[in-house]
SEDREN-796785 format. One line per 5 residues: number of its first residue (from 1); their letters; for each residue x, y, z of C-alpha. Coordinates in steps of 0.001 Angstrom, whole numbers, plus 500000, padded with zeros to 6 digits. Each point is the difference from the previous one (the first is absolute). Example, Ala and Ser with C-alpha at 12.3 -4.5 7.8 and 13.67 -1.06 7.14 Angstrom:
1	as	512300/495500/507800 ~ 501370/503440/499340
END
This chain:
1	mgarm	920859/189159/389328 ~ 502429/500224/497100 ~ 500091/496790/497966 ~ 497774/498229/502458 ~ 496448/499045/499100
6	plkea	497490/502496/501456 ~ 497541/498684/502549 ~ 497222/500924/497600 ~ 501192/497378/497530 ~ 500476/497443/502766
11	skqle	496386/500678/501087 ~ 498726/499058/496547 ~ 501869/496697/500073 ~ 498930/499176/503548 ~ 496330/500700/499241
16	rkcqv	500065/497045/497608 ~ 501460/497736/502669 ~ 497916/500927/503042 ~ 497433/497635/501484 ~ 496909/500653/502085
21	hrlfm	500916/500207/503655 ~ 496719/500644/501886 ~ 496376/501037/499443 ~ 498394/502826/501972 ~ 496729/501913/499978
26	yefqr	499720/503782/500196 ~ 496655/501312/501232 ~ 498789/503575/499622 ~ 496767/501948/500311 ~ 498483/502388/497459
31	ndqry	496766/501699/501016 ~ 497867/497163/501405 ~ 501647/497254/497940 ~ 502791/497657/501079 ~ 502585/498939/497427
36	llpvi	502698/497338/499960 ~ 503164/499914/497893 ~ 502155/496862/499773 ~ 503690/500810/500459 ~ 502875/497637/499293
41	tehah	503639/500241/500951 ~ 502645/498591/497668 ~ 503634/499216/500643 ~ 503141/499019/498105 ~ 503461/499356/501440
46	telel	502483/498983/497372 ~ 503236/500658/498180 ~ 499906/501875/496719 ~ 502625/500023/497296 ~ 501160/503390/501190
51	pegvf	503203/501093/501780 ~ 498085/500740/503193 ~ 498970/496354/500453 ~ 497160/499336/502451 ~ 496765/502000/499857
56	qffra	496668/499933/501796 ~ 496668/501264/498776 ~ 496830/500492/502022 ~ 496684/501373/498791 ~ 496573/500645/501502
61	rathp	497226/500566/497487 ~ 496223/500196/499977 ~ 497537/498979/497325 ~ 499168/502641/497427 ~ 496560/500638/498412
66	capfe	501535/500816/496601 ~ 502519/497172/499835 ~ 500390/498267/496612 ~ 497384/497350/499131 ~ 500216/496821/502128
71	ksfhg	502543/501623/502321 ~ 499439/501455/503428 ~ 503056/502249/500260 ~ 501250/502994/498063 ~ 503577/500126/498735
76	thnqi	500952/503128/501944 ~ 496997/501334/501960 ~ 498805/499073/503510 ~ 503351/498617/501066 ~ 503154/500901/501868
81	svtvc	503197/498005/499671 ~ 503558/500122/501222 ~ 503127/498571/498389 ~ 502987/499214/502207 ~ 503560/499693/498678
86	hgtrk	502211/498267/502575 ~ 503134/500702/497990 ~ 499644/503788/500136 ~ 497864/500003/503175 ~ 497337/502108/498287
91	vkfgp	496217/499816/499719 ~ 497596/501612/497548 ~ 496280/500518/500353 ~ 497763/499514/497021 ~ 498440/499007/497746
96	wgdil	503036/501508/498265 ~ 499886/502988/502330 ~ 496408/501106/499223 ~ 497277/499122/502528 ~ 496511/500232/498482
101	mterg	496718/499260/501760 ~ 496977/499892/497702 ~ 497513/500986/502694 ~ 500899/502759/502425 ~ 498710/500536/503501
106	iglgp	499417/496375/501024 ~ 503312/499494/501838 ~ 501398/497447/497540 ~ 503328/501794/499471 ~ 500858/500164/503720
111	clmac	498834/496406/500405 ~ 502374/498672/497313 ~ 502908/502237/501023 ~ 499672/498838/503610 ~ 500095/496376/498854
116	viewl	503211/500547/497970 ~ 501818/501943/502712 ~ 499072/497428/502639 ~ 501474/497309/497746 ~ 503200/502050/499551
121	kaqel	500305/500435/503752 ~ 499612/496250/500515 ~ 502982/499403/497668 ~ 502243/502072/502323 ~ 501273/502260/497202
126	geysi	500132/503173/502072 ~ 503359/501175/498594 ~ 499039/499568/496333 ~ 499688/503296/498117 ~ 496933/500929/497944
131	dqgkl	500111/500974/496347 ~ 497973/503034/499023 ~ 496449/499307/498873 ~ 498050/502262/497684 ~ 497028/501956/501318
136	vssda	496940/499776/497752 ~ 499349/503547/498771 ~ 496340/499300/499177 ~ 499461/499444/503723 ~ 500938/503644/500602
141	ntelk	497902/501906/497451 ~ 498129/501755/502820 ~ 501256/501358/503303 ~ 497910/497512/501969 ~ 501169/496982/497985
146	rfqrn	503633/501112/500260 ~ 499681/500372/503768 ~ 498353/496579/500357 ~ 502610/498285/497820 ~ 502954/501557/501806
151	rfyea	498540/499424/503442 ~ 499568/496319/499067 ~ 503735/499588/499303 ~ 501135/502036/502983 ~ 497789/497940/502319
156	fgfql	502189/496963/499239 ~ 503290/501869/500458 ~ 500830/500892/496382 ~ 501674/503289/499087 ~ 498701/501974/497012
161	sdsdg	501863/502406/497742 ~ 499764/501481/496522 ~ 502588/499308/497294 ~ 502208/502918/501125 ~ 499683/499301/503691
166	kvigl	498759/503544/500548 ~ 496488/498978/501082 ~ 499505/497353/502657 ~ 497188/498526/502050 ~ 496320/500704/499485
171	dvkdg	500636/502748/497433 ~ 501522/497636/497397 ~ 497948/499649/496827 ~ 502285/498154/497522 ~ 502889/498108/501496
176	sftad	500961/496844/501838 ~ 499699/498170/503297 ~ 502743/498194/501886 ~ 501373/499458/503512 ~ 503437/499664/501574
181	nvgal	499493/496269/500395 ~ 497388/497353/500727 ~ 500411/500617/503730 ~ 498638/503530/499529 ~ 496650/498646/498823
186	svper	497156/499110/502330 ~ 496302/499098/499874 ~ 497691/502373/501919 ~ 497712/498268/502451 ~ 496907/501061/498040
191	yqgml	501209/497970/497006 ~ 500880/496848/501887 ~ 497820/496896/499715 ~ 498000/501281/497017 ~ 500380/496702/498139
196	rpweq	498274/496882/501345 ~ 501603/496657/499123 ~ 497592/497761/498098 ~ 500346/497155/502501 ~ 498671/502360/502706
201	fepkl	497458/501786/497824 ~ 498337/496952/498396 ~ 498573/498393/503203 ~ 498513/503360/501058 ~ 498556/500509/496523
206	raera	498460/496514/500075 ~ 498464/500637/503446 ~ 498669/503383/498862 ~ 498411/498463/496921 ~ 498388/497235/502069
211	agvrh	498571/502617/502367 ~ 498639/501970/497031 ~ 498293/496891/498579 ~ 498487/499229/503389 ~ 498668/503538/500409
216	lnelk	498524/499944/496497 ~ 498217/496755/500780 ~ 498631/501488/503205 ~ 498667/503017/498091 ~ 498327/497689/497489
221	kldgw	498373/498144/502840 ~ 498676/503290/501423 ~ 498774/501019/496556 ~ 498044/496787/499612 ~ 498576/500359/503483
226	aygrw	498795/503592/499426 ~ 498978/499726/496341 ~ 496354/501061/499549 ~ 499651/501067/503648 ~ 499982/503802/500143
231	flkll	500049/500157/503814 ~ 503161/497879/500099 ~ 501622/502318/497456 ~ 499205/502965/502216 ~ 501442/498123/502941
236	mrgwk	503183/499223/498043 ~ 500349/503646/499044 ~ 499650/500929/503648 ~ 502769/497548/500819 ~ 502067/501529/497141
241	ipval	500120/496676/498142 ~ 500562/500605/496244 ~ 496822/499375/498017 ~ 500904/501651/496685 ~ 500638/496601/498389
246	etrhk	496983/498279/501523 ~ 499655/497507/497151 ~ 503542/498694/500155 ~ 498668/496819/501633 ~ 498433/499174/496606
251	hplka	503336/500080/498175 ~ 501470/496593/499099 ~ 502578/498762/502459 ~ 503617/500139/498946 ~ 502012/496789/500183
256	wevdl	501778/501204/503152 ~ 496834/501079/501890 ~ 498290/497954/502692 ~ 496189/499991/499815 ~ 498810/501781/503149
261	rvpkp	496793/501360/498497 ~ 496643/499445/501669 ~ 498151/497270/498042 ~ 496585/500963/498655 ~ 497018/497727/499235
266	gdkeh	500502/498315/496670 ~ 503806/500413/499983 ~ 501806/496985/498633 ~ 502425/498307/502318 ~ 503670/500209/498970
END
């Protein structure tokens, strides 16, 4: 770019100016456990004191378990960003070219990349060229990891090459990713709709929690009904009703629980 300010430097300035755009939830399954990760998008559209003039910055990032104390997000991990220079009609993926996901195999990288590319497409920047981004070499220290990393980029339409341009595609170990322009990128159908906007997720979460509380209360009522009656326990086992926690009806009620337990002689009225 000659005397012009690199997009990397513009990215650093824009990061300090961006504001939260939207809140999403990313849900994934590991073994028999369900996990949720909050994801925010951030945006800045401003002029910088640079010859190129107007820039845009967009970032999607998820919370990080090892973020600094009292913070939810890491400085460089679990995020994908893009910086747009309208003066040079260029974009650069980051953070600063390196894309690092702390936890592999949960689909977070594709989720965040899909979010960023969909935002780029909505800006109608199809003719803007893409600066080279650096491939993370630690993500290719085995054949399987290299294949997974490279397949991830190619799925979205990026081209991969080593520093000499002699190795391209899935065989690249150390090198860069780019594309002819934004129009060459796309989001595979399998990666679409992975993020759920908070305003859609929260009512379903509230309804699910209410149903869970109701079912717990019903189990407590059954526990109280069958407690001390061996024949009823056998009957419940035959009906496949859980009886492993048969004394849960004796546990103190939480503030959010409704008392549905069967009253026993001598119980005090609430």
